[in-house]
Structure formats: structure tokens, C-alpha cells
TIVO-53030 format. One record per residue (C-alpha): residue in one letter; x, y, z. Coordinates in pm, 1 decimal. Layout:
<sites>
<site aa="a" xx="X" yy="Y" zz="Z"/>
...
</sites>
This chain:
<sites>
<site aa="x" xx="0.0" yy="0.0" zz="0.0"/>
<site aa="x" xx="259.8" yy="253.0" zz="-104.7"/>
<site aa="x" xx="115.9" yy="603.8" zz="-70.3"/>
<site aa="x" xx="328.6" yy="903.0" zz="-160.6"/>
<site aa="x" xx="364.8" yy="1197.8" zz="72.9"/>
<site aa="x" xx="285.3" yy="1431.9" zz="-216.5"/>
<site aa="x" xx="-45.4" yy="1261.6" zz="-284.2"/>
<site aa="x" xx="-152.1" yy="1293.7" zz="79.1"/>
<site aa="x" xx="-28.0" yy="1652.1" zz="101.4"/>
<site aa="x" xx="-239.2" yy="1747.5" zz="-198.9"/>
<site aa="x" xx="-544.2" yy="1648.1" zz="2.6"/>
<site aa="x" xx="-413.2" yy="1830.1" zz="309.2"/>
<site aa="x" xx="-389.4" yy="2147.6" zz="100.6"/>
<site aa="x" xx="-759.8" yy="2116.2" zz="21.6"/>
<site aa="x" xx="-860.0" yy="2123.9" zz="389.2"/>
<site aa="x" xx="-1014.0" yy="2454.2" zz="500.8"/>
<site aa="x" xx="-812.6" yy="2686.5" zz="721.2"/>
<site aa="x" xx="-928.2" yy="2780.8" zz="1071.5"/>
<site aa="x" xx="-1178.3" yy="3064.5" zz="1087.8"/>
<site aa="x" xx="-1063.5" yy="3424.6" zz="1121.4"/>
<site aa="x" xx="-1096.1" yy="3437.1" zz="1500.2"/>
<site aa="x" xx="-875.0" yy="3131.6" zz="1554.5"/>
<site aa="x" xx="-614.8" yy="3258.7" zz="1307.5"/>
<site aa="x" xx="-604.5" yy="3594.4" zz="1485.6"/>
<site aa="x" xx="-569.3" yy="3423.8" zz="1825.7"/>
<site aa="x" xx="-265.6" yy="3230.5" zz="1699.4"/>
<site aa="x" xx="-115.1" yy="3544.0" zz="1543.9"/>
<site aa="x" xx="-163.5" yy="3762.9" zz="1849.1"/>
<site aa="x" xx="-55.0" yy="3501.8" zz="2104.4"/>
<site aa="x" xx="257.3" yy="3424.3" zz="1897.6"/>
<site aa="x" xx="359.6" yy="3789.9" zz="1907.2"/>
<site aa="x" xx="597.8" yy="3846.2" zz="2202.0"/>
<site aa="x" xx="480.0" yy="4208.5" zz="2218.8"/>
<site aa="x" xx="110.6" yy="4120.8" zz="2239.2"/>
<site aa="x" xx="-94.6" yy="4214.8" zz="2543.5"/>
<site aa="x" xx="-358.8" yy="4026.2" zz="2737.9"/>
<site aa="x" xx="-607.4" yy="4291.6" zz="2630.3"/>
<site aa="x" xx="-545.0" yy="4216.4" zz="2262.1"/>
<site aa="x" xx="-601.2" yy="3844.0" zz="2315.5"/>
<site aa="x" xx="-927.9" yy="3897.0" zz="2506.5"/>
<site aa="x" xx="-1051.3" yy="4141.8" zz="2241.7"/>
<site aa="x" xx="-997.8" yy="3887.4" zz="1963.2"/>
<site aa="x" xx="-1169.2" yy="3603.4" zz="2151.5"/>
<site aa="x" xx="-1458.9" yy="3829.7" zz="2257.1"/>
<site aa="x" xx="-1566.9" yy="3860.0" zz="1894.1"/>
<site aa="x" xx="-1693.5" yy="3500.3" zz="1923.8"/>
<site aa="x" xx="-1939.1" yy="3483.0" zz="2219.0"/>
<site aa="x" xx="-1973.7" yy="3102.5" zz="2204.0"/>
<site aa="x" xx="-1597.1" yy="3053.7" zz="2214.7"/>
<site aa="x" xx="-1567.7" yy="3303.9" zz="2498.8"/>
<site aa="x" xx="-1825.6" yy="3125.3" zz="2715.6"/>
<site aa="x" xx="-1667.5" yy="2784.2" zz="2659.5"/>
<site aa="x" xx="-1323.5" yy="2918.6" zz="2746.1"/>
<site aa="x" xx="-1462.8" yy="3064.4" zz="3067.8"/>
<site aa="x" xx="-1621.1" yy="2729.1" zz="3156.5"/>
<site aa="x" xx="-1288.6" yy="2546.8" zz="3114.8"/>
<site aa="x" xx="-1096.8" yy="2824.5" zz="3290.8"/>
<site aa="x" xx="-1318.7" yy="2771.8" zz="3596.6"/>
<site aa="x" xx="-1249.3" yy="2396.9" zz="3603.2"/>
<site aa="x" xx="-1058.7" yy="2213.5" zz="3874.2"/>
<site aa="x" xx="-762.7" yy="2175.1" zz="3638.2"/>
<site aa="x" xx="-668.1" yy="2541.5" zz="3672.9"/>
<site aa="x" xx="-756.6" yy="2560.1" zz="4042.5"/>
<site aa="x" xx="-864.3" yy="2924.1" zz="4052.1"/>
<site aa="x" xx="-1009.0" yy="2987.2" zz="4400.6"/>
<site aa="x" xx="-1297.8" yy="3207.2" zz="4283.3"/>
<site aa="x" xx="-1528.7" yy="3202.7" zz="3983.5"/>
<site aa="x" xx="-1417.9" yy="3403.5" zz="3681.1"/>
<site aa="x" xx="-1703.5" yy="3554.2" zz="3481.5"/>
<site aa="x" xx="-1520.6" yy="3800.0" zz="3253.9"/>
<site aa="x" xx="-1291.2" yy="3688.2" zz="2973.2"/>
<site aa="x" xx="-1036.8" yy="3966.4" zz="3025.3"/>
<site aa="x" xx="-1009.9" yy="3854.4" zz="3387.5"/>
<site aa="x" xx="-939.6" yy="3496.6" zz="3275.3"/>
<site aa="x" xx="-666.7" yy="3625.8" zz="3047.1"/>
<site aa="x" xx="-512.7" yy="3828.3" zz="3328.9"/>
<site aa="x" xx="-520.2" yy="3538.8" zz="3581.1"/>
<site aa="x" xx="-431.9" yy="3245.8" zz="3354.7"/>
<site aa="x" xx="-214.3" yy="3431.0" zz="3104.8"/>
<site aa="x" xx="-288.0" yy="3485.8" zz="2738.1"/>
<site aa="x" xx="-99.1" yy="3175.2" zz="2624.9"/>
<site aa="x" xx="-316.0" yy="2953.5" zz="2843.4"/>
<site aa="x" xx="-628.6" yy="3119.7" zz="2707.2"/>
<site aa="x" xx="-488.8" yy="3075.2" zz="2356.2"/>
<site aa="x" xx="-448.1" yy="2705.6" zz="2435.5"/>
<site aa="x" xx="-808.9" yy="2683.9" zz="2547.5"/>
<site aa="x" xx="-928.7" yy="2853.1" zz="2229.3"/>
<site aa="x" xx="-724.2" yy="2613.9" zz="2014.4"/>
<site aa="x" xx="-848.2" yy="2316.9" zz="2218.0"/>
<site aa="x" xx="-1209.3" yy="2417.0" zz="2152.1"/>
<site aa="x" xx="-1135.0" yy="2472.2" zz="1782.3"/>
<site aa="x" xx="-955.1" yy="2137.4" zz="1743.8"/>
<site aa="x" xx="-1234.1" yy="1950.4" zz="1918.4"/>
<site aa="x" xx="-1511.4" yy="2119.7" zz="1718.2"/>
<site aa="x" xx="-1331.6" yy="2083.9" zz="1385.9"/>
<site aa="x" xx="-1226.1" yy="1718.8" zz="1414.2"/>
<site aa="x" xx="-1393.6" yy="1545.1" zz="1707.8"/>
<site aa="x" xx="-1737.8" yy="1691.6" zz="1774.1"/>
<site aa="x" xx="-1908.0" yy="1488.2" zz="1503.0"/>
<site aa="x" xx="-1788.4" yy="1132.8" zz="1457.8"/>
<site aa="x" xx="-1787.7" yy="964.8" zz="1118.7"/>
<site aa="x" xx="-2006.0" yy="654.9" zz="1127.0"/>
<site aa="x" xx="-1783.4" yy="493.4" zz="863.0"/>
<site aa="x" xx="-1467.0" yy="555.1" zz="1062.4"/>
<site aa="x" xx="-1318.8" yy="253.7" zz="1241.4"/>
<site aa="x" xx="-1167.5" yy="464.6" zz="1516.4"/>
<site aa="x" xx="-1311.8" yy="587.3" zz="1843.2"/>
<site aa="x" xx="-1264.9" yy="962.0" zz="1816.9"/>
<site aa="x" xx="-1356.4" yy="1013.7" zz="2181.9"/>
<site aa="x" xx="-1064.6" yy="794.6" zz="2285.8"/>
<site aa="x" xx="-830.6" yy="966.5" zz="2040.1"/>
<site aa="x" xx="-933.9" yy="1304.1" zz="2185.2"/>
<site aa="x" xx="-856.0" yy="1168.3" zz="2530.7"/>
<site aa="x" xx="-505.1" yy="1083.2" zz="2405.2"/>
<site aa="x" xx="-465.3" yy="1441.0" zz="2279.9"/>
<site aa="x" xx="-570.8" yy="1590.0" zz="2614.6"/>
<site aa="x" xx="-382.9" yy="1341.3" zz="2833.3"/>
<site aa="x" xx="-61.3" yy="1402.7" zz="2639.7"/>
<site aa="x" xx="-110.9" yy="1777.1" zz="2676.5"/>
<site aa="x" xx="-168.4" yy="1748.8" zz="3052.5"/>
<site aa="x" xx="136.1" yy="1525.6" zz="3100.9"/>
<site aa="x" xx="350.2" yy="1758.2" zz="2888.2"/>
<site aa="x" xx="247.4" yy="2063.5" zz="3091.0"/>
<site aa="x" xx="304.2" yy="1871.4" zz="3415.6"/>
<site aa="x" xx="647.3" yy="1760.1" zz="3293.8"/>
<site aa="x" xx="737.9" yy="2118.6" zz="3207.2"/>
<site aa="x" xx="649.8" yy="2225.7" zz="3562.3"/>
<site aa="x" xx="845.1" yy="1932.0" zz="3705.9"/>
<site aa="x" xx="1169.9" yy="2014.2" zz="3525.2"/>
<site aa="x" xx="1126.8" yy="2390.5" zz="3559.4"/>
<site aa="x" xx="1077.8" yy="2462.9" zz="3190.1"/>
<site aa="x" xx="993.0" yy="2835.0" zz="3166.7"/>
<site aa="x" xx="701.9" yy="2822.5" zz="2920.5"/>
<site aa="x" xx="482.7" yy="2528.5" zz="3020.3"/>
<site aa="x" xx="192.3" yy="2662.7" zz="2812.8"/>
<site aa="x" xx="383.7" yy="2578.2" zz="2495.4"/>
<site aa="x" xx="410.1" yy="2218.8" zz="2615.1"/>
<site aa="x" xx="34.7" yy="2195.8" zz="2657.4"/>
<site aa="x" xx="-51.2" yy="2307.0" zz="2304.6"/>
<site aa="x" xx="221.7" yy="2101.7" zz="2135.1"/>
<site aa="x" xx="113.6" yy="1801.1" zz="2340.0"/>
<site aa="x" xx="-247.8" yy="1856.9" zz="2240.1"/>
<site aa="x" xx="-169.8" yy="1879.5" zz="1867.2"/>
<site aa="x" xx="109.3" yy="1619.9" zz="1843.3"/>
<site aa="x" xx="-108.9" yy="1348.8" zz="1682.9"/>
<site aa="x" xx="-327.9" yy="1572.4" zz="1469.5"/>
<site aa="x" xx="-194.8" yy="1390.4" zz="1161.4"/>
<site aa="x" xx="-392.5" yy="1081.4" zz="1264.0"/>
<site aa="x" xx="-726.0" yy="1258.9" zz="1266.4"/>
<site aa="x" xx="-632.1" yy="1422.5" zz="935.4"/>
<site aa="x" xx="-590.0" yy="1074.2" zz="790.5"/>
<site aa="x" xx="-937.9" yy="989.8" zz="914.5"/>
<site aa="x" xx="-1075.7" yy="1299.9" zz="741.5"/>
<site aa="x" xx="-902.2" yy="1273.9" zz="404.2"/>
<site aa="x" xx="-817.0" yy="903.2" zz="359.9"/>
<site aa="x" xx="-1029.9" yy="698.4" zz="601.4"/>
<site aa="x" xx="-961.7" yy="371.0" zz="415.6"/>
<site aa="x" xx="-586.8" yy="406.8" zz="469.8"/>
<site aa="x" xx="-638.2" yy="483.0" zz="837.2"/>
<site aa="x" xx="-875.8" yy="187.6" zz="868.0"/>
<site aa="x" xx="-611.0" yy="-46.0" zz="723.4"/>
<site aa="x" xx="-338.4" yy="86.1" zz="953.9"/>
<site aa="x" xx="-565.0" yy="68.5" zz="1257.2"/>
<site aa="x" xx="-674.5" yy="-286.0" zz="1177.7"/>
<site aa="x" xx="-315.3" yy="-407.1" zz="1138.6"/>
<site aa="x" xx="-198.1" yy="-227.6" zz="1454.2"/>
<site aa="x" xx="-478.8" yy="-371.8" zz="1667.5"/>
<site aa="x" xx="-455.7" yy="-723.5" zz="1524.2"/>
<site aa="x" xx="-75.4" yy="-747.0" zz="1531.3"/>
<site aa="x" xx="-36.4" yy="-549.6" zz="1857.5"/>
<site aa="x" xx="205.3" yy="-308.7" zz="1692.8"/>
<site aa="x" xx="263.8" yy="61.0" zz="1731.5"/>
<site aa="x" xx="90.3" yy="284.7" zz="1480.6"/>
<site aa="x" xx="426.9" yy="424.2" zz="1373.0"/>
<site aa="x" xx="562.9" yy="77.8" zz="1297.7"/>
<site aa="x" xx="252.1" yy="-2.6" zz="1092.9"/>
<site aa="x" xx="289.1" yy="320.5" zz="894.6"/>
<site aa="x" xx="640.7" yy="209.0" zz="807.1"/>
<site aa="x" xx="528.6" yy="-145.6" zz="722.5"/>
<site aa="x" xx="250.8" yy="-24.9" zz="492.1"/>
<site aa="x" xx="448.3" yy="254.2" zz="329.9"/>
<site aa="x" xx="218.8" yy="522.6" zz="467.5"/>
<site aa="x" xx="362.1" yy="872.3" zz="525.2"/>
<site aa="x" xx="423.1" yy="930.0" zz="895.4"/>
<site aa="x" xx="137.5" yy="1107.8" zz="1071.6"/>
<site aa="x" xx="387.7" yy="1354.7" zz="1219.5"/>
<site aa="x" xx="475.4" yy="1478.1" zz="869.7"/>
<site aa="x" xx="109.3" yy="1507.8" zz="773.6"/>
<site aa="x" xx="22.1" yy="1696.5" zz="1091.2"/>
<site aa="x" xx="318.2" yy="1930.7" zz="1053.1"/>
<site aa="x" xx="224.0" yy="2013.6" zz="693.6"/>
<site aa="x" xx="-130.9" yy="2098.2" zz="797.2"/>
<site aa="x" xx="-11.8" yy="2326.8" zz="1077.0"/>
<site aa="x" xx="237.0" yy="2486.5" zz="839.5"/>
<site aa="x" xx="-50.3" yy="2557.4" zz="598.6"/>
<site aa="x" xx="-239.4" yy="2712.1" zz="888.3"/>
<site aa="x" xx="60.0" yy="2937.2" zz="973.0"/>
<site aa="x" xx="115.3" yy="2790.9" zz="1317.9"/>
<site aa="x" xx="444.4" yy="2872.8" zz="1496.4"/>
<site aa="x" xx="760.5" yy="2677.1" zz="1406.0"/>
<site aa="x" xx="780.7" yy="2543.5" zz="1761.9"/>
<site aa="x" xx="453.5" yy="2354.5" zz="1719.4"/>
<site aa="x" xx="528.6" yy="2240.7" zz="1363.3"/>
<site aa="x" xx="873.9" yy="2105.1" zz="1454.0"/>
<site aa="x" xx="743.0" yy="1921.3" zz="1759.6"/>
<site aa="x" xx="450.0" yy="1761.6" zz="1577.2"/>
<site aa="x" xx="676.5" yy="1642.9" zz="1297.4"/>
<site aa="x" xx="942.7" yy="1492.1" zz="1524.8"/>
<site aa="x" xx="757.6" yy="1376.3" zz="1836.2"/>
<site aa="x" xx="827.4" yy="1007.5" zz="1764.7"/>
<site aa="x" xx="1193.1" yy="1065.4" zz="1680.7"/>
<site aa="x" xx="1331.0" yy="1345.3" zz="1900.5"/>
<site aa="x" xx="1687.8" yy="1271.1" zz="1790.5"/>
<site aa="x" xx="1598.4" yy="1410.8" zz="1447.5"/>
<site aa="x" xx="1535.8" yy="1749.4" zz="1609.3"/>
<site aa="x" xx="1835.2" yy="1744.1" zz="1841.9"/>
<site aa="x" xx="2003.2" yy="2035.5" zz="1662.5"/>
<site aa="x" xx="1684.1" yy="2239.4" zz="1671.9"/>
<site aa="x" xx="1625.8" yy="2520.2" zz="1921.5"/>
<site aa="x" xx="1309.1" yy="2330.6" zz="2012.1"/>
<site aa="x" xx="1482.5" yy="2002.0" zz="2095.9"/>
<site aa="x" xx="1382.4" yy="2011.2" zz="2464.2"/>
<site aa="x" xx="1016.2" yy="2060.7" zz="2380.8"/>
<site aa="x" xx="1027.2" yy="1780.4" zz="2123.4"/>
<site aa="x" xx="1178.8" yy="1546.9" zz="2383.1"/>
<site aa="x" xx="922.5" yy="1641.1" zz="2646.6"/>
<site aa="x" xx="628.7" yy="1583.0" zz="2411.9"/>
<site aa="x" xx="786.0" yy="1252.2" zz="2304.7"/>
<site aa="x" xx="807.5" yy="1140.0" zz="2668.8"/>
<site aa="x" xx="453.3" yy="1261.8" zz="2738.5"/>
<site aa="x" xx="317.3" yy="1072.4" zz="2439.0"/>
<site aa="x" xx="484.5" yy="752.2" zz="2561.2"/>
<site aa="x" xx="339.0" yy="793.2" zz="2910.8"/>
<site aa="x" xx="-7.0" yy="869.5" zz="2770.8"/>
<site aa="x" xx="10.1" yy="547.5" zz="2569.7"/>
<site aa="x" xx="105.0" yy="354.5" zz="2882.0"/>
<site aa="x" xx="-184.5" yy="505.5" zz="3077.9"/>
<site aa="x" xx="-446.5" yy="448.6" zz="2807.7"/>
<site aa="x" xx="-330.0" yy="178.3" zz="2564.3"/>
<site aa="x" xx="-501.3" yy="192.1" zz="2227.4"/>
<site aa="x" xx="-637.0" yy="547.3" zz="2261.1"/>
<site aa="x" xx="-382.5" yy="671.8" zz="2008.6"/>
<site aa="x" xx="-454.7" yy="382.6" zz="1766.0"/>
<site aa="x" xx="-124.9" yy="231.5" zz="1880.8"/>
<site aa="x" xx="-120.2" yy="-114.6" zz="2040.2"/>
<site aa="x" xx="244.6" yy="-215.6" zz="2073.6"/>
<site aa="x" xx="479.9" yy="-109.4" zz="2350.5"/>
<site aa="x" xx="564.2" yy="257.3" zz="2289.5"/>
<site aa="x" xx="923.9" yy="329.6" zz="2194.8"/>
<site aa="x" xx="1093.6" yy="564.5" zz="2442.0"/>
<site aa="x" xx="1407.7" yy="732.2" zz="2313.4"/>
<site aa="x" xx="1647.2" yy="718.1" zz="2613.1"/>
<site aa="x" xx="1826.0" yy="1027.6" zz="2482.0"/>
<site aa="x" xx="1504.5" yy="1222.0" zz="2534.5"/>
<site aa="x" xx="1544.9" yy="1168.2" zz="2908.7"/>
<site aa="x" xx="1901.3" yy="1297.4" zz="2889.8"/>
<site aa="x" xx="1784.9" yy="1603.7" zz="2696.6"/>
<site aa="x" xx="1584.6" yy="1724.0" zz="2995.6"/>
<site aa="x" xx="1793.3" yy="1559.2" zz="3269.6"/>
<site aa="x" xx="1520.0" yy="1337.9" zz="3410.3"/>
<site aa="x" xx="1586.8" yy="994.3" zz="3558.8"/>
<site aa="x" xx="1363.6" yy="689.9" zz="3501.6"/>
<site aa="x" xx="1252.4" yy="716.3" zz="3867.2"/>
<site aa="x" xx="1143.9" yy="1070.6" zz="3791.4"/>
<site aa="x" xx="906.8" yy="932.8" zz="3527.7"/>
<site aa="x" xx="720.9" yy="735.8" zz="3794.8"/>
<site aa="x" xx="673.2" yy="1049.9" zz="4002.6"/>
<site aa="x" xx="563.6" yy="1236.0" zz="3689.9"/>
<site aa="x" xx="312.1" yy="964.4" zz="3610.8"/>
<site aa="x" xx="153.1" yy="991.3" zz="3956.5"/>
<site aa="x" xx="134.1" yy="1370.5" zz="3941.8"/>
<site aa="x" xx="-8.1" yy="1352.2" zz="3588.9"/>
<site aa="x" xx="-283.1" yy="1112.0" zz="3698.8"/>
<site aa="x" xx="-389.8" yy="1368.1" zz="3958.5"/>
<site aa="x" xx="-397.8" yy="1647.3" zz="3698.9"/>
<site aa="x" xx="-584.4" yy="1433.2" zz="3443.0"/>
<site aa="x" xx="-854.9" yy="1365.0" zz="3702.5"/>
<site aa="x" xx="-910.4" yy="1742.6" zz="3719.7"/>
<site aa="x" xx="-932.9" yy="1789.7" zz="3342.7"/>
<site aa="x" xx="-1294.4" yy="1674.3" zz="3298.6"/>
<site aa="x" xx="-1402.4" yy="1988.6" zz="3112.5"/>
<site aa="x" xx="-1120.5" yy="1942.8" zz="2862.6"/>
<site aa="x" xx="-1195.5" yy="1573.2" zz="2815.8"/>
<site aa="x" xx="-1572.8" yy="1618.8" zz="2786.3"/>
<site aa="x" xx="-1607.0" yy="1920.5" zz="2561.7"/>
</sites>
């Protein structure tokens, strides 16, 4: 089943771009000189998005001691990058997960759980190792496997074949992609995000999250390694959610990249379980 990258990318190019509000949120939040006021003004143009962001912002996951009822207040308390993450989470869910395809062989609810769990673990890992911008770990963790859902949208038969082989043979999805000659989902996801003008940090991480050594010379190598580790742990916590059924491959160099010991992974896993239990609003959008 040899499928060329170019053929798949042609179909990726045909996918619609995010709406204006989401594009502006990404642009403003990616600008180091942007203000919280600018972010709240952009989001406020979409009342539905604003109310859903406020609902998630008031969840146990963020642990704010009092109820927030004004978007600008949420931006001030949580930070505009966290609010950006919430906006992109809502967009990603609505665009790809809200309505399941009856013909699809995959359980989109479980795949969404893998997205969120990886994001939560990545943000928790960033806090654990003292990484300065943990919000970037959340959004890269959330979007790391977006290539898989893109496959389900544009070439469901190919995804169905890969999923069937992975589940029957108890192999990782990545290994099956290689066996079947299917372009890696990281490449597909990265190309989509590139088309959508997402930041290089996210694009690089999505493309290399299964092979962090390939991004070792990149300025984003630490983030790539952290998302790689988070993806592995998410697969261990919820086997099969990511359409992967074999033992996940952990690159030992990824641990060295962020100076974390194997014992530290166990502590991270326990802390992550606690945070995941508080993320109900993210899991049940």
C-alpha cells in the first residue's frame, strides 16, 4: 500500500483553514509584544468561544479559588498563552472530534482523550523540570497526533487499514505506517499546521515527536523530547487510545535532553494522573 507523501499533502492542502478568530488568536498570542487585552478582544468577537473558554478556565484543572465571569479577567489570571491554548483546544475539538464519522473505524472520543492526556502530562512535565514556558508544552502536546485525525478525514480507508493491522498485530501505529508505506502522521500533521501558519515550535514538535533525535540540533529540541516522553506515558496510561497497540518506543536520549531519571518518570506519572482527574471539562467538551 505505497502512498506518496505528495499525494496525501495534496489532500491536506484542500482542507479549510481555521476561521478568522482562531487565526487571529494564533497570530496575536505568537507575538511576544502582544498584550492580554489584545487576546481577550480577539476572543470576545466570538461569544460562544468566549463562554466555553470561561467554563474550562473555571475547572478544577486550573484551580482558581474564585469564579471568573469575565474573559479579560481569565486572560489576566491564567495568562494569554493559556487562554490561547483553550481557544485552540475548543477549535480542534469542534473541527475534528465533535461529530464522529459513522464509517470511521476509530473511536474519536478515545483519540481526543489521548490528545488531552498528552497535553496534561507535557504541561506537568514542564512544571516538574522547571521549563519556563509550560503553556507551549500543553498546546504542542495537544496537537502532536493531529496527523492521525487528518488521515481519518481525508483518507479513512488508509487509516482503517493501519488501525486494523496495529490492533490485530499489537504493533505501534508508527511501525505499521512504516510497514505499509504510509507517510508518517507527524509529517502530515506538521504540513497541515504549516498551511495554517502555526508557529515553528509547534510544527517542529508535531513532525518529530516520535523521533526526538531528528530534532536534536533544533532550538526546540527540549520541547520535542518532552512531548515525546509525554506521548509515551499517555500510551502507557491508556493503551489503544492513540490507535497504537504495541509497547511505545521511548528514546532514552530524550530523558538525557531534559535531565530526568527513570525514577522521575514514575513520580511524573503519579502527578499527571492527579492532573488528568481534574481535566474533565477538557476531556468532555
